[in-house]
ZADO-1210 file (C-alpha; in nm, 4 decimals, padded with zeros to 6 digits):
<atoms>
<atom x="10.9783" y="04.8813" z="10.5976" code="MET" pos="1"/>
<atom x="11.3428" y="04.9599" z="10.5183" code="ILE" pos="2"/>
<atom x="11.2978" y="05.3125" z="10.6533" code="ALA" pos="3"/>
<atom x="11.1469" y="05.1669" z="10.9687" code="ALA" pos="4"/>
<atom x="11.4489" y="04.9399" z="11.0160" code="LEU" pos="5"/>
<atom x="11.6780" y="05.2419" z="10.9903" code="LEU" pos="6"/>
<atom x="11.4834" y="05.4196" z="11.2601" code="VAL" pos="7"/>
<atom x="11.4960" y="05.1024" z="11.4706" code="LEU" pos="8"/>
<atom x="11.8731" y="05.0673" z="11.4261" code="ALA" pos="9"/>
<atom x="11.9357" y="05.4222" z="11.5449" code="PHE" pos="10"/>
<atom x="11.6853" y="05.4172" z="11.8257" code="SER" pos="11"/>
<atom x="11.7722" y="05.0918" z="12.0132" code="VAL" pos="12"/>
<atom x="12.0149" y="05.0941" z="12.3079" code="PRO" pos="13"/>
<atom x="12.3822" y="05.0307" z="12.2513" code="CYS" pos="14"/>
<atom x="12.3736" y="04.6684" z="12.3819" code="HIS" pos="15"/>
<atom x="12.1315" y="04.5608" z="12.1107" code="ALA" pos="16"/>
<atom x="12.2613" y="04.3348" z="11.8331" code="GLY" pos="17"/>
<atom x="12.1431" y="04.2557" z="11.4824" code="VAL" pos="18"/>
<atom x="12.2244" y="03.9472" z="11.2774" code="THR" pos="19"/>
<atom x="12.1060" y="03.8578" z="10.9304" code="ALA" pos="20"/>
<atom x="12.0754" y="03.5349" z="10.7333" code="SER" pos="21"/>
<atom x="11.9328" y="03.4313" z="10.3973" code="ALA" pos="22"/>
<atom x="11.6843" y="03.1516" z="10.3404" code="GLN" pos="23"/>
<atom x="11.4778" y="03.0242" z="10.0514" code="THR" pos="24"/>
<atom x="11.1055" y="02.9614" z="10.0606" code="GLY" pos="25"/>
<atom x="10.9582" y="02.6088" z="10.0523" code="ALA" pos="26"/>
<atom x="10.8820" y="02.6307" z="09.6851" code="GLU" pos="27"/>
<atom x="11.2044" y="02.8003" z="09.5828" code="GLY" pos="28"/>
<atom x="11.0307" y="03.1363" z="09.5726" code="ALA" pos="29"/>
<atom x="11.1828" y="03.4763" z="09.6418" code="LEU" pos="30"/>
<atom x="11.4829" y="03.4517" z="09.8760" code="PRO" pos="31"/>
<atom x="11.4280" y="03.6418" z="10.1988" code="ARG" pos="32"/>
<atom x="11.6563" y="03.8137" z="10.4482" code="ILE" pos="33"/>
<atom x="11.6099" y="03.7469" z="10.8161" code="THR" pos="34"/>
<atom x="11.7232" y="04.0209" z="11.0514" code="LEU" pos="35"/>
<atom x="11.7364" y="03.8961" z="11.4095" code="GLU" pos="36"/>
<atom x="11.7411" y="04.1493" z="11.6882" code="THR" pos="37"/>
<atom x="11.8776" y="04.0818" z="12.0312" code="VAL" pos="38"/>
<atom x="11.7105" y="04.3439" z="12.2421" code="LEU" pos="39"/>
<atom x="11.6099" y="04.3879" z="12.5973" code="SER" pos="40"/>
<atom x="11.2296" y="04.3711" z="12.6449" code="PRO" pos="41"/>
<atom x="11.2067" y="04.7402" z="12.7246" code="ALA" pos="42"/>
<atom x="11.4104" y="04.8328" z="12.4167" code="ALA" pos="43"/>
<atom x="11.1906" y="04.6220" z="12.1915" code="VAL" pos="44"/>
<atom x="10.8748" y="04.7858" z="12.3213" code="GLN" pos="45"/>
<atom x="11.0264" y="05.1338" z="12.2864" code="THR" pos="46"/>
<atom x="11.1563" y="05.0703" z="11.9326" code="ALA" pos="47"/>
<atom x="10.8310" y="04.9106" z="11.8258" code="GLY" pos="48"/>
<atom x="10.6320" y="05.2086" z="11.9422" code="ALA" pos="49"/>
<atom x="10.8703" y="05.4510" z="11.7692" code="ALA" pos="50"/>
<atom x="10.8766" y="05.2731" z="11.4327" code="THR" pos="51"/>
<atom x="10.5280" y="05.1312" z="11.4169" code="GLY" pos="52"/>
<atom x="10.6657" y="04.7769" z="11.3511" code="ILE" pos="53"/>
<atom x="10.4815" y="04.5029" z="11.5315" code="GLY" pos="54"/>
<atom x="10.7675" y="04.3471" z="11.7382" code="LEU" pos="55"/>
<atom x="10.7115" y="04.0551" z="11.9721" code="GLN" pos="56"/>
<atom x="10.9347" y="03.9554" z="12.2593" code="THR" pos="57"/>
<atom x="10.9196" y="03.7582" z="12.5756" code="SER" pos="58"/>
<atom x="10.9933" y="03.8853" z="12.9207" code="ILE" pos="59"/>
<atom x="11.3076" y="03.6715" z="12.9328" code="SER" pos="60"/>
<atom x="11.6400" y="03.7734" z="12.7844" code="LEU" pos="61"/>
<atom x="11.5976" y="03.5330" z="12.4913" code="ALA" pos="62"/>
<atom x="11.6359" y="03.6829" z="12.1440" code="PRO" pos="63"/>
<atom x="11.3206" y="03.8413" z="12.0083" code="ALA" pos="64"/>
<atom x="11.1470" y="03.6854" z="11.7076" code="PRO" pos="65"/>
<atom x="11.2863" y="03.7907" z="11.3720" code="SER" pos="66"/>
<atom x="11.1807" y="04.0988" z="11.1841" code="VAL" pos="67"/>
<atom x="11.1666" y="03.9914" z="10.8202" code="ILE" pos="68"/>
<atom x="11.1882" y="04.2120" z="10.5166" code="THR" pos="69"/>
<atom x="11.1676" y="04.0914" z="10.1570" code="ALA" pos="70"/>
<atom x="11.5073" y="04.1570" z="10.0052" code="LEU" pos="71"/>
<atom x="11.6964" y="03.9478" z="09.7470" code="PRO" pos="72"/>
<atom x="11.9421" y="03.7087" z="09.9039" code="ALA" pos="73"/>
<atom x="12.2118" y="03.8390" z="09.6757" code="SER" pos="74"/>
<atom x="12.1773" y="04.1767" z="09.8415" code="ALA" pos="75"/>
<atom x="12.3299" y="04.0544" z="10.1715" code="VAL" pos="76"/>
<atom x="12.6998" y="04.1427" z="10.2018" code="PRO" pos="77"/>
<atom x="12.9483" y="03.9365" z="10.3976" code="SER" pos="78"/>
<atom x="12.9752" y="04.2079" z="10.6585" code="ALA" pos="79"/>
<atom x="12.6092" y="04.1785" z="10.7565" code="VAL" pos="80"/>
<atom x="12.7028" y="04.0321" z="11.0982" code="HIS" pos="81"/>
<atom x="12.8743" y="04.3566" z="11.1908" code="ALA" pos="82"/>
<atom x="12.7362" y="04.6289" z="11.4155" code="ALA" pos="83"/>
<atom x="12.3625" y="04.7053" z="11.3701" code="PRO" pos="84"/>
<atom x="12.3962" y="05.0338" z="11.1873" code="VAL" pos="85"/>
<atom x="12.6755" y="04.9054" z="10.9641" code="THR" pos="86"/>
<atom x="12.4857" y="04.5884" z="10.8739" code="ALA" pos="87"/>
<atom x="12.1610" y="04.7584" z="10.7853" code="ILE" pos="88"/>
<atom x="12.3399" y="05.0314" z="10.5898" code="SER" pos="89"/>
<atom x="12.5277" y="04.7672" z="10.3889" code="ALA" pos="90"/>
<atom x="12.2085" y="04.5779" z="10.3141" code="VAL" pos="91"/>
<atom x="12.0355" y="04.8926" z="10.1897" code="LEU" pos="92"/>
<atom x="12.3347" y="04.9880" z="09.9732" code="THR" pos="93"/>
<atom x="12.3511" y="04.6442" z="09.8156" code="ALA" pos="94"/>
<atom x="11.9773" y="04.6369" z="09.7549" code="ALA" pos="95"/>
<atom x="11.9839" y="04.9767" z="09.5866" code="ALA" pos="96"/>
<atom x="12.2503" y="04.8546" z="09.3444" code="ALA" pos="97"/>
<atom x="12.0590" y="04.5497" z="09.2217" code="THR" pos="98"/>
<atom x="11.8863" y="04.5565" z="08.8807" code="PRO" pos="99"/>
<atom x="11.5538" y="04.4991" z="09.0559" code="GLU" pos="100"/>
<atom x="11.5723" y="04.8572" z="09.1905" code="SER" pos="101"/>
<atom x="11.4633" y="05.0698" z="08.8914" code="PRO" pos="102"/>
<atom x="11.5702" y="05.3904" z="09.0625" code="LYS" pos="103"/>
<atom x="11.9392" y="05.2880" z="09.0804" code="ALA" pos="104"/>
<atom x="12.0193" y="05.3310" z="08.7124" code="ASN" pos="105"/>
<atom x="11.7126" y="05.4518" z="08.5258" code="PRO" pos="106"/>
<atom x="11.8855" y="05.4412" z="08.1885" code="GLU" pos="107"/>
<atom x="11.9857" y="05.0726" z="08.2051" code="THR" pos="108"/>
<atom x="11.7833" y="04.8922" z="08.4697" code="ALA" pos="109"/>
<atom x="11.4463" y="05.0692" z="08.4555" code="ALA" pos="110"/>
<atom x="11.1778" y="04.9877" z="08.2048" code="THR" pos="111"/>
<atom x="11.0417" y="05.2586" z="07.9707" code="PRO" pos="112"/>
<atom x="10.7382" y="05.2883" z="08.1963" code="ALA" pos="113"/>
<atom x="10.9618" y="05.3518" z="08.4985" code="ASP" pos="114"/>
<atom x="11.1646" y="05.6126" z="08.3137" code="ARG" pos="115"/>
<atom x="10.8416" y="05.7941" z="08.2233" code="ALA" pos="116"/>
<atom x="10.7520" y="05.8426" z="08.5890" code="GLN" pos="117"/>
<atom x="10.8236" y="06.1883" z="08.7387" code="PRO" pos="118"/>
<atom x="11.1320" y="06.2159" z="08.9549" code="THR" pos="119"/>
<atom x="11.1375" y="06.3452" z="09.3075" code="PHE" pos="120"/>
<atom x="11.2649" y="06.6825" z="09.1831" code="LYS" pos="121"/>
<atom x="10.9898" y="06.7209" z="08.9240" code="THR" pos="122"/>
<atom x="10.7256" y="06.6274" z="09.1787" code="ARG" pos="123"/>
<atom x="10.8523" y="06.8953" z="09.4187" code="ILE" pos="124"/>
<atom x="10.8599" y="07.1562" z="09.1405" code="LEU" pos="125"/>
<atom x="10.5071" y="07.0591" z="09.0459" code="GLY" pos="126"/>
<atom x="10.3938" y="07.1093" z="09.4036" code="MET" pos="127"/>
<atom x="10.5565" y="07.4531" z="09.4150" code="LEU" pos="128"/>
<atom x="10.3854" y="07.5554" z="09.0907" code="LYS" pos="129"/>
<atom x="10.0550" y="07.4420" z="09.2333" code="THR" pos="130"/>
<atom x="10.1073" y="07.6563" z="09.5423" code="LEU" pos="131"/>
<atom x="10.2013" y="07.9573" z="09.3291" code="ALA" pos="132"/>
<atom x="09.8997" y="07.9141" z="09.1018" code="ASN" pos="133"/>
<atom x="09.6411" y="07.7110" z="09.2980" code="PRO" pos="134"/>
<atom x="09.3662" y="07.7609" z="09.0417" code="PHE" pos="135"/>
<atom x="09.5775" y="07.6375" z="08.7520" code="GLY" pos="136"/>
<atom x="09.5473" y="07.7508" z="08.3944" code="GLY" pos="137"/>
<atom x="09.7454" y="08.0107" z="08.2025" code="LYS" pos="138"/>
<atom x="09.7964" y="08.3687" z="08.3136" code="ALA" pos="139"/>
<atom x="09.5064" y="08.5933" z="08.2241" code="ALA" pos="140"/>
<atom x="09.5564" y="08.7570" z="07.8878" code="GLU" pos="141"/>
<atom x="09.4999" y="09.1287" z="07.8398" code="GLU" pos="142"/>
<atom x="09.1440" y="09.1992" z="07.7337" code="ALA" pos="143"/>
<atom x="09.1060" y="09.3398" z="07.3832" code="PRO" pos="144"/>
<atom x="09.0679" y="09.7197" z="07.3665" code="PRO" pos="145"/>
<atom x="08.7116" y="09.8423" z="07.4027" code="ALA" pos="146"/>
<atom x="08.7510" y="10.1072" z="07.1342" code="ASN" pos="147"/>
<atom x="08.9976" y="10.2808" z="06.9057" code="GLU" pos="148"/>
<atom x="09.1005" y="10.5300" z="07.1747" code="ALA" pos="149"/>
<atom x="09.1972" y="10.2500" z="07.4116" code="GLU" pos="150"/>
<atom x="09.3884" y="10.0685" z="07.1385" code="ARG" pos="151"/>
<atom x="09.5878" y="10.3812" z="07.0548" code="LEU" pos="152"/>
<atom x="09.6488" y="10.4495" z="07.4230" code="ASP" pos="153"/>
<atom x="09.8069" y="10.1063" z="07.4627" code="ARG" pos="154"/>
<atom x="10.0322" y="10.1752" z="07.1667" code="GLU" pos="155"/>
<atom x="10.1287" y="10.5094" z="07.3192" code="PHE" pos="156"/>
<atom x="10.2250" y="10.3422" z="07.6474" code="SER" pos="157"/>
<atom x="10.4744" y="10.1241" z="07.4565" code="ARG" pos="158"/>
<atom x="10.6643" y="10.4250" z="07.3231" code="VAL" pos="159"/>
<atom x="10.8484" y="10.4531" z="07.6597" code="ASP" pos="160"/>
<atom x="10.9015" y="10.8271" z="07.6603" code="LEU" pos="161"/>
<atom x="11.0836" y="10.8184" z="07.9928" code="TRP" pos="162"/>
<atom x="11.3603" y="10.6132" z="07.8360" code="ASN" pos="163"/>
<atom x="11.4094" y="10.8899" z="07.5793" code="LYS" pos="164"/>
<atom x="11.3869" y="11.1771" z="07.8271" code="VAL" pos="165"/>
<atom x="11.5808" y="11.0348" z="08.1219" code="ALA" pos="166"/>
<atom x="11.9457" y="11.0673" z="08.0065" code="PRO" pos="167"/>
<atom x="11.9255" y="11.4371" z="07.9166" code="ALA" pos="168"/>
<atom x="11.7077" y="11.5190" z="08.2185" code="ALA" pos="169"/>
<atom x="11.9511" y="11.3509" z="08.4565" code="LYS" pos="170"/>
<atom x="12.2448" y="11.5398" z="08.3083" code="MET" pos="171"/>
<atom x="12.0538" y="11.8665" z="08.3401" code="GLU" pos="172"/>
<atom x="11.9776" y="11.8077" z="08.7088" code="ILE" pos="173"/>
<atom x="12.3372" y="11.7076" z="08.7805" code="GLU" pos="174"/>
<atom x="12.4640" y="12.0246" z="08.6119" code="LYS" pos="175"/>
<atom x="12.2248" y="12.2403" z="08.8145" code="ILE" pos="176"/>
<atom x="12.3500" y="12.0801" z="09.1330" code="ARG" pos="177"/>
<atom x="12.7129" y="12.1229" z="09.0299" code="ALA" pos="178"/>
<atom x="12.6500" y="12.4936" z="08.9635" code="ASP" pos="179"/>
<atom x="12.5019" y="12.5229" z="09.3151" code="GLU" pos="180"/>
<atom x="12.2224" y="12.7576" z="09.2101" code="LEU" pos="181"/>
<atom x="12.0376" y="12.9410" z="09.4823" code="SER" pos="182"/>
<atom x="11.6743" y="12.8543" z="09.5454" code="LYS" pos="183"/>
<atom x="11.5563" y="13.1723" z="09.3739" code="ALA" pos="184"/>
<atom x="11.7906" y="13.1207" z="09.0785" code="ALA" pos="185"/>
<atom x="11.6741" y="12.7602" z="09.0377" code="LEU" pos="186"/>
<atom x="11.3074" y="12.8611" z="09.0391" code="LYS" pos="187"/>
<atom x="11.3767" y="13.1301" z="08.7800" code="GLU" pos="188"/>
<atom x="11.5601" y="12.8800" z="08.5617" code="TYR" pos="189"/>
<atom x="11.2770" y="12.6252" z="08.5815" code="VAL" pos="190"/>
<atom x="11.0156" y="12.8913" z="08.5032" code="GLN" pos="191"/>
<atom x="11.2073" y="13.0045" z="08.1973" code="ARG" pos="192"/>
<atom x="11.2531" y="12.6482" z="08.0708" code="GLU" pos="193"/>
<atom x="10.8878" y="12.5557" z="08.1322" code="ALA" pos="194"/>
<atom x="10.7556" y="12.8540" z="07.9421" code="ASP" pos="195"/>
<atom x="10.9959" y="12.7866" z="07.6546" code="ALA" pos="196"/>
<atom x="10.8870" y="12.4220" z="07.6369" code="ALA" pos="197"/>
<atom x="10.5211" y="12.5244" z="07.6088" code="ILE" pos="198"/>
<atom x="10.6032" y="12.7596" z="07.3240" code="GLU" pos="199"/>
<atom x="10.7795" y="12.4766" z="07.1417" code="ARG" pos="200"/>
<atom x="10.4734" y="12.2537" z="07.1870" code="ILE" pos="201"/>
<atom x="10.2406" y="12.5222" z="07.0561" code="LYS" pos="202"/>
<atom x="10.4558" y="12.5795" z="06.7501" code="ALA" pos="203"/>
<atom x="10.4952" y="12.2080" z="06.6763" code="ALA" pos="204"/>
<atom x="10.1293" y="12.1232" z="06.7220" code="ARG" pos="205"/>
<atom x="09.9824" y="12.4398" z="06.5734" code="GLY" pos="206"/>
<atom x="09.7807" y="12.5425" z="06.8799" code="VAL" pos="207"/>
<atom x="09.7464" y="12.8830" z="07.0463" code="ALA" pos="208"/>
<atom x="09.6242" y="12.7968" z="07.3953" code="ASN" pos="209"/>
<atom x="09.6993" y="12.4746" z="07.5849" code="ILE" pos="210"/>
<atom x="09.4769" y="12.3561" z="07.8698" code="GLY" pos="211"/>
<atom x="09.6179" y="12.1689" z="08.1725" code="PHE" pos="212"/>
<atom x="09.3778" y="11.9578" z="08.3769" code="HIS" pos="213"/>
<atom x="09.4647" y="11.7482" z="08.6851" code="TYR" pos="214"/>
<atom x="09.2742" y="11.4686" z="08.8552" code="ASN" pos="215"/>
<atom x="09.2410" y="11.7038" z="09.1522" code="LEU" pos="216"/>
<atom x="08.9633" y="11.5049" z="09.3196" code="HIS" pos="217"/>
<atom x="09.0638" y="11.1575" z="09.2081" code="GLY" pos="218"/>
<atom x="09.0209" y="10.9566" z="08.8931" code="GLY" pos="219"/>
<atom x="09.2622" y="10.7142" z="08.7330" code="ARG" pos="220"/>
<atom x="09.4482" y="10.7837" z="08.4128" code="ARG" pos="221"/>
<atom x="09.2600" y="10.5106" z="08.2261" code="GLU" pos="222"/>
<atom x="08.9240" y="10.6722" z="08.3099" code="GLU" pos="223"/>
<atom x="09.0041" y="10.9692" z="08.0856" code="TYR" pos="224"/>
<atom x="09.1019" y="10.7594" z="07.7823" code="VAL" pos="225"/>
<atom x="08.8313" y="10.7920" z="07.5197" code="GLY" pos="226"/>
<atom x="08.5996" y="10.9751" z="07.7607" code="ALA" pos="227"/>
<atom x="08.7791" y="11.3068" z="07.7967" code="GLY" pos="228"/>
<atom x="08.7268" y="11.5350" z="08.0973" code="ILE" pos="229"/>
<atom x="08.3809" y="11.5027" z="08.2494" code="ARG" pos="230"/>
<atom x="08.2232" y="11.8201" z="08.3815" code="ALA" pos="231"/>
<atom x="08.1217" y="11.7959" z="08.7497" code="THR" pos="232"/>
<atom x="07.8738" y="11.9974" z="08.9485" code="MET" pos="233"/>
<atom x="07.9966" y="12.3047" z="09.1276" code="GLY" pos="234"/>
<atom x="08.3288" y="12.3686" z="09.2908" code="ASP" pos="235"/>
<atom x="08.4900" y="12.3469" z="09.6345" code="ILE" pos="236"/>
<atom x="08.2578" y="12.6189" z="09.7678" code="ALA" pos="237"/>
<atom x="07.9608" y="12.3840" z="09.7349" code="LEU" pos="238"/>
<atom x="08.0940" y="12.1896" z="10.0332" code="ARG" pos="239"/>
<atom x="08.0493" y="12.4916" z="10.2553" code="TYR" pos="240"/>
<atom x="07.7559" y="12.6860" z="10.1096" code="SER" pos="241"/>
<atom x="07.4161" y="12.6029" z="09.9592" code="MET" pos="242"/>
<atom x="07.4352" y="12.9190" z="09.7481" code="ASN" pos="243"/>
<atom x="07.7598" y="12.8362" z="09.5675" code="ALA" pos="244"/>
<atom x="07.7880" y="12.7830" z="09.1925" code="ASP" pos="245"/>
<atom x="07.6191" y="12.4530" z="09.0980" code="SER" pos="246"/>
<atom x="07.6923" y="12.4582" z="08.7259" code="ASN" pos="247"/>
<atom x="07.8690" y="12.1647" z="08.5652" code="TYR" pos="248"/>
<atom x="08.2279" y="12.2787" z="08.5304" code="LYS" pos="249"/>
<atom x="08.5727" y="12.1763" z="08.4174" code="VAL" pos="250"/>
<atom x="08.8675" y="12.3418" z="08.5897" code="TYR" pos="251"/>
<atom x="09.1967" y="12.3951" z="08.4124" code="PHE" pos="252"/>
<atom x="09.5063" y="12.6103" z="08.3711" code="PHE" pos="253"/>
<atom x="09.5689" y="12.7714" z="08.0364" code="GLN" pos="254"/>
<atom x="09.9003" y="12.8599" z="07.8779" code="SER" pos="255"/>
<atom x="09.7646" y="13.1942" z="07.7461" code="ALA" pos="256"/>
<atom x="09.7417" y="13.3267" z="08.1019" code="GLN" pos="257"/>
<atom x="09.9578" y="13.0972" z="08.3140" code="HIS" pos="258"/>
<atom x="10.2427" y="12.9962" z="08.0829" code="GLY" pos="259"/>
<atom x="10.3997" y="12.6559" z="08.1460" code="GLY" pos="260"/>
<atom x="10.5445" y="12.7016" z="08.4935" code="PHE" pos="261"/>
<atom x="10.2380" y="12.7947" z="08.7016" code="VAL" pos="262"/>
<atom x="10.0325" y="12.4860" z="08.6062" code="PRO" pos="263"/>
<atom x="10.3131" y="12.2593" z="08.7247" code="LEU" pos="264"/>
<atom x="10.4287" y="12.4583" z="09.0256" code="ASP" pos="265"/>
<atom x="10.0825" y="12.5118" z="09.1800" code="SER" pos="266"/>
<atom x="09.9918" y="12.3260" z="09.4998" code="THR" pos="267"/>
<atom x="09.6737" y="12.1555" z="09.6144" code="HIS" pos="268"/>
<atom x="09.4480" y="12.4253" z="09.7641" code="GLY" pos="269"/>
<atom x="09.2824" y="12.1952" z="10.0164" code="GLU" pos="270"/>
<atom x="09.6112" y="12.0976" z="10.1839" code="HIS" pos="271"/>
<atom x="09.7184" y="12.4063" z="10.3717" code="ILE" pos="272"/>
<atom x="09.9912" y="12.2695" z="10.5982" code="PHE" pos="273"/>
<atom x="10.1400" y="12.0127" z="10.3579" code="ILE" pos="274"/>
<atom x="10.2839" y="12.1094" z="10.0215" code="LYS" pos="275"/>
<atom x="10.1250" y="11.8745" z="09.7721" code="MET" pos="276"/>
<atom x="10.0851" y="11.8614" z="09.3962" code="ARG" pos="277"/>
<atom x="09.7431" y="11.9189" z="09.2445" code="MET" pos="278"/>
<atom x="09.7248" y="11.5664" z="09.1110" code="GLY" pos="279"/>
<atom x="09.9194" y="11.2876" z="08.9472" code="TYR" pos="280"/>
<atom x="09.7341" y="11.2624" z="08.6119" code="VAL" pos="281"/>
<atom x="09.7785" y="11.5406" z="08.3577" code="MET" pos="282"/>
<atom x="09.5468" y="11.6016" z="08.0631" code="ASN" pos="283"/>
<atom x="09.6849" y="11.8325" z="07.7938" code="LEU" pos="284"/>
<atom x="09.4257" y="11.9623" z="07.5484" code="PHE" pos="285"/>
<atom x="09.3715" y="12.2345" z="07.2918" code="ASP" pos="286"/>
<atom x="09.1355" y="12.4974" z="07.4322" code="LEU" pos="287"/>
<atom x="09.0589" y="12.6112" z="07.0774" code="ASP" pos="288"/>
<atom x="08.9873" y="12.2632" z="06.9397" code="ALA" pos="289"/>
<atom x="08.6978" y="12.2600" z="06.6877" code="PRO" pos="290"/>
<atom x="08.4590" y="12.0852" z="06.9288" code="ALA" pos="291"/>
<atom x="08.5239" y="12.3373" z="07.2071" code="LEU" pos="292"/>
<atom x="08.5150" y="12.6391" z="06.9758" code="ALA" pos="293"/>
<atom x="08.1794" y="12.5286" z="06.8352" code="ALA" pos="294"/>
<atom x="08.0392" y="12.4733" z="07.1853" code="ALA" pos="295"/>
<atom x="08.1404" y="12.8216" z="07.2949" code="ARG" pos="296"/>
<atom x="07.9773" y="12.9662" z="06.9858" code="ALA" pos="297"/>
<atom x="07.6409" y="12.7938" z="07.0300" code="ASP" pos="298"/>
<atom x="07.6165" y="12.8346" z="07.4090" code="GLY" pos="299"/>
<atom x="07.6923" y="12.4828" z="07.5273" code="ARG" pos="300"/>
<atom x="08.0001" y="12.6289" z="07.6972" code="ILE" pos="301"/>
<atom x="07.9428" y="12.9426" z="07.9027" code="LYS" pos="302"/>
<atom x="08.1381" y="13.1503" z="08.1489" code="ASN" pos="303"/>
<atom x="08.4693" y="13.0656" z="07.9864" code="PHE" pos="304"/>
<atom x="08.7205" y="13.2116" z="08.2338" code="GLY" pos="305"/>
<atom x="09.0825" y="13.1840" z="08.3308" code="SER" pos="306"/>
<atom x="09.0438" y="12.8623" z="08.5328" code="ILE" pos="307"/>
<atom x="08.7031" y="12.7103" z="08.4464" code="SER" pos="308"/>
<atom x="08.4152" y="12.6870" z="08.2011" code="MET" pos="309"/>
<atom x="08.0528" y="12.5809" z="08.2442" code="ASP" pos="310"/>
<atom x="07.8943" y="12.3098" z="08.0303" code="PHE" pos="311"/>
<atom x="07.5298" y="12.3012" z="07.9260" code="HIS" pos="312"/>
<atom x="07.4134" y="12.0144" z="07.7103" code="GLY" pos="313"/>
<atom x="07.7529" y="11.8491" z="07.6695" code="MET" pos="314"/>
<atom x="07.9446" y="11.6187" z="07.9027" code="LYS" pos="315"/>
<atom x="08.2747" y="11.8043" z="07.9148" code="GLY" pos="316"/>
<atom x="08.5988" y="11.8331" z="07.7203" code="VAL" pos="317"/>
<atom x="08.5891" y="11.5707" z="07.4415" code="PRO" pos="318"/>
<atom x="08.8813" y="11.3339" z="07.3950" code="TYR" pos="319"/>
<atom x="08.9307" y="11.4610" z="07.0398" code="SER" pos="320"/>
<atom x="09.0633" y="11.7908" z="07.1858" code="ALA" pos="321"/>
<atom x="09.3551" y="11.6165" z="07.3612" code="TYR" pos="322"/>
<atom x="09.7101" y="11.6795" z="07.2442" code="LEU" pos="323"/>
<atom x="09.8200" y="11.3376" z="07.3736" code="ALA" pos="324"/>
<atom x="09.6757" y="11.0571" z="07.5849" code="PRO" pos="325"/>
<atom x="09.6651" y="11.1422" z="07.9577" code="PRO" pos="326"/>
<atom x="09.9933" y="11.0834" z="08.1408" code="VAL" pos="327"/>
<atom x="10.0989" y="11.0230" z="08.4995" code="GLU" pos="328"/>
<atom x="10.3169" y="11.2923" z="08.6553" code="VAL" pos="329"/>
<atom x="10.4943" y="11.3554" z="08.9873" code="PHE" pos="330"/>
<atom x="10.5035" y="10.9843" z="09.0662" code="HIS" pos="331"/>
<atom x="10.8449" y="10.8205" z="09.1108" code="GLY" pos="332"/>
<atom x="11.0043" y="11.0870" z="08.8940" code="THR" pos="333"/>
<atom x="11.3521" y="11.0636" z="09.0476" code="ALA" pos="334"/>
<atom x="11.3725" y="10.6880" z="08.9980" code="LYS" pos="335"/>
<atom x="11.2605" y="10.7195" z="08.6359" code="LYS" pos="336"/>
<atom x="11.5671" y="10.9264" z="08.5493" code="ILE" pos="337"/>
<atom x="11.8072" y="10.7297" z="08.7674" code="GLY" pos="338"/>
<atom x="11.8382" y="10.9543" z="09.0737" code="LEU" pos="339"/>
<atom x="11.7578" y="10.8890" z="09.4396" code="LYS" pos="340"/>
<atom x="11.5514" y="11.2022" z="09.4975" code="LYS" pos="341"/>
<atom x="11.4532" y="11.5363" z="09.3508" code="LEU" pos="342"/>
<atom x="11.3656" y="11.8706" z="09.5024" code="GLY" pos="343"/>
<atom x="11.0323" y="12.0371" z="09.4244" code="TRP" pos="344"/>
<atom x="11.1682" y="12.2614" z="09.1469" code="ASP" pos="345"/>
<atom x="11.3895" y="11.9847" z="09.0101" code="GLU" pos="346"/>
<atom x="11.0875" y="11.7567" z="08.9798" code="GLU" pos="347"/>
<atom x="10.8924" y="12.0345" z="08.8073" code="THR" pos="348"/>
<atom x="11.1713" y="12.0747" z="08.5524" code="LEU" pos="349"/>
<atom x="11.1934" y="11.7003" z="08.4801" code="VAL" pos="350"/>
<atom x="10.8151" y="11.6818" z="08.4446" code="THR" pos="351"/>
<atom x="10.8007" y="11.9594" z="08.1857" code="ILE" pos="352"/>
<atom x="11.0650" y="11.7714" z="07.9843" code="ARG" pos="353"/>
<atom x="10.8433" y="11.4648" z="07.9932" code="TYR" pos="354"/>
<atom x="10.5263" y="11.6580" z="07.9055" code="LEU" pos="355"/>
<atom x="10.6978" y="11.8171" z="07.6086" code="GLU" pos="356"/>
<atom x="10.7963" y="11.4757" z="07.4760" code="ALA" pos="357"/>
<atom x="10.4429" y="11.3446" z="07.5306" code="ALA" pos="358"/>
<atom x="10.2777" y="11.6413" z="07.3579" code="ALA" pos="359"/>
<atom x="10.5108" y="11.6215" z="07.0564" code="LEU" pos="360"/>
<atom x="10.4687" y="11.2464" z="07.0116" code="ALA" pos="361"/>
<atom x="10.1093" y="11.1995" z="07.1250" code="GLY" pos="362"/>
<atom x="09.9118" y="11.3522" z="06.8398" code="GLY" pos="363"/>
<atom x="09.8972" y="11.0312" z="06.6391" code="ASP" pos="364"/>
<atom x="09.7495" y="10.8423" z="06.9347" code="PHE" pos="365"/>
<atom x="09.4277" y="11.0458" z="06.9642" code="ILE" pos="366"/>
<atom x="09.1404" y="10.9368" z="06.7362" code="PRO" pos="367"/>
<atom x="08.9965" y="11.2323" z="06.5425" code="ARG" pos="368"/>
</atoms>
């Protein structure tokens, strides 16, 4: 009702007047405030429609019947006979300051029950939380690992190898740029560093031949964890010929023939006009791991060549042959070391630094 009176006070024409008086009920009940409006008939009808208050008036210019609101008599100031807006504002201010208004001073005037009620601010925050999480409840917790390989993979992801590699890698790139190496000189430098990194991995891990496998035709990093590299039927030629090789194969690069630079520098063969990487997930594994050596000996692996091998009676490269859990490469590399962008060879160099760190640290995170 008080809000309606405010709207009425601001919406009536300028020649309208408001007076107020206090009176006591017949039985000495709650004192009441009488606000009398002196409005023109048209103004009363307009204000009544705008505020929703049922106002009555006659067609004559006599004052309209009073609009009564239940306020304590003590809340009426002496200046209530002033201008309409001033009078109503004073009444509301006085009413808000009375002890009967629990919102005025919640620490002294309000009861414990009133103080326990949520404030306007908390109600708004509650509404915002509801909009942000309409279904309620706590955030979904991470599901427990399905197996030991997945558990170890999660531990490996917490090592944060990029944080260890980034400072030195950034300094190396900045030095290369300061030296203003030619394109040919830069490629030669990256090739030399990549091959040297692979030799350090081989010596540290006690392996002779490292396999590099990309997710060339899709597959997320998590799909390799615990499962290894699944052999798939045929190769690209099967898309164009019914007589192509239909054996189940795994394609790879190997350090014995390709070193460390070629596997990282190679481009996607199906994208002729756009230079693209061969994938964004790298699987590093030991080509002479016991499981693979035994399979070659008993015929489950045949046609072991420079870039592929056929599988008969086994699903593919087992996860136990991995040197480290699979890692994502060539994805946001510049940002990970704190630079805006990297050239092709610069990105190759940074990636080999990351792969070396992963291969040296990842052995403990592969179940044997």
